[in-house]
C-alpha positions, -999 to +999 in steps of 0.1 A: +710-716+028+701-716+066+671-731+078+652-723+108+632-744+130+599-727+145+597-718+181+561-721+180+535-743+162+518-727+133+479-731+133+466-750+106+447-720+095+479-703+086+494-734+069+483-721+035+506-691+037+535-714+038+532-725+004+547-691-009+577-697+010+598-729+005+618-729+036+585-721+055+567-749+037+591-775+050+586-762+085+549-761+083+544-796+070+559-810+102+544-786+127+507-784+115+502-817+126+504-808+162+472-796+179+458-765+164+438-751+195+469-752+217+490-738+190+469-711+180+470-700+220+507-700+217+510-683+184+533-655+183+534-639+147+562-616+151+585-644+166+574-669+141+582-644+112+615-636+126+623-672+131+623-678+095+639-643+080+674-651+070+698-629+093+721-622+063+693-604+046+678-588+076+668-549+070+676-530+102+670-497+081+662-462+092+631-448+075+629-412+075+594-393+063+599-358+054+567-338+052+569-309+030+543-282+023+548-258-007+534-226-019+504-230-042+518-225-078+552-241-071+539-277-071+551-286-105+588-270-099+589-288-065+581-321-079+605-318-107+633-307-084+625-337-058+622-362-088+658-354-100+670-354-063+652-389-060+666-403-091+703-395-079+695-405-043+682-439-054+717-446-067+736-439-035+752-469-018+735-461+016+700-458+003+674-485-001+646-464-013+639-428-021+602-422-030+584-390-036+547-391-030+521-361-034+490-359-013+458-365-035+433-340-019+461-310-016+486-312-042+509-285-022+517-316+002+545-340-003+563-367+014+596-379+007+601-415+021+639-422+026+650-456+037+687-457+047+707-489+049+729-476+080+734-449+104+759-433+084+740-430+051+718-396+061+750-379+066+765-391+034+732-383+014+732-348+029+769-343+018+760-350-021+761-325-048+724-334-058+712-329-021+728-294-019+712-283-053+679-298-043+678-279-011+690-247-028+663-251-056+634-256-034+641-235-004+620-206-017+592-230-027+585-240+011+553-227+026+565-239+061+597-253+073+598-292+062+596-316+091+611-349+092+601-381+117+624-411+120+612-446+120+624-481+123+612-505+098+594-535+110+582-552+077+594-558+051+619-574+074+646-581+046+664-560+024+648-577-007+615-561+006+631-525+002+661-524-021+654-511-056+684-534-069+707-524-096+686-535-125+652-518-113+633-498-137+620-469-116+602-449-143 
């Protein structure tokens, strides 16, 4: 296990957060004794968090949000098709997460949250049979063309925060 040293002192008001992370707790015990006013002025949270994240577990993932509007009356069919696709997609090697969410105040609106582990994973996903079946099954349900927006993950910063894992119960 690699331990990292903090580049900035942690103000004492943040020291209580260190208890949850054993590696951070060791670092906090040695750096919280420094002056808290100067430390607070120099505190850089994003650098501090990156300093302690394990580089081998870093998640530089591509997050794609696909916005879908379906025709009224097709919500249940779209949901069933999308859940089948999501279940199969969550088993793909290059996918960390594949979430299906539905808007509360307008059930014709959905968002598919697709989190890819690498740049090749989206193309691999689009080459699967389950994706082709989903696309064919739902194309007539669309009220308008779906829209995808790509994001870079910032937090969680590690794979553990994103990946389902082989033993995850997703239902």
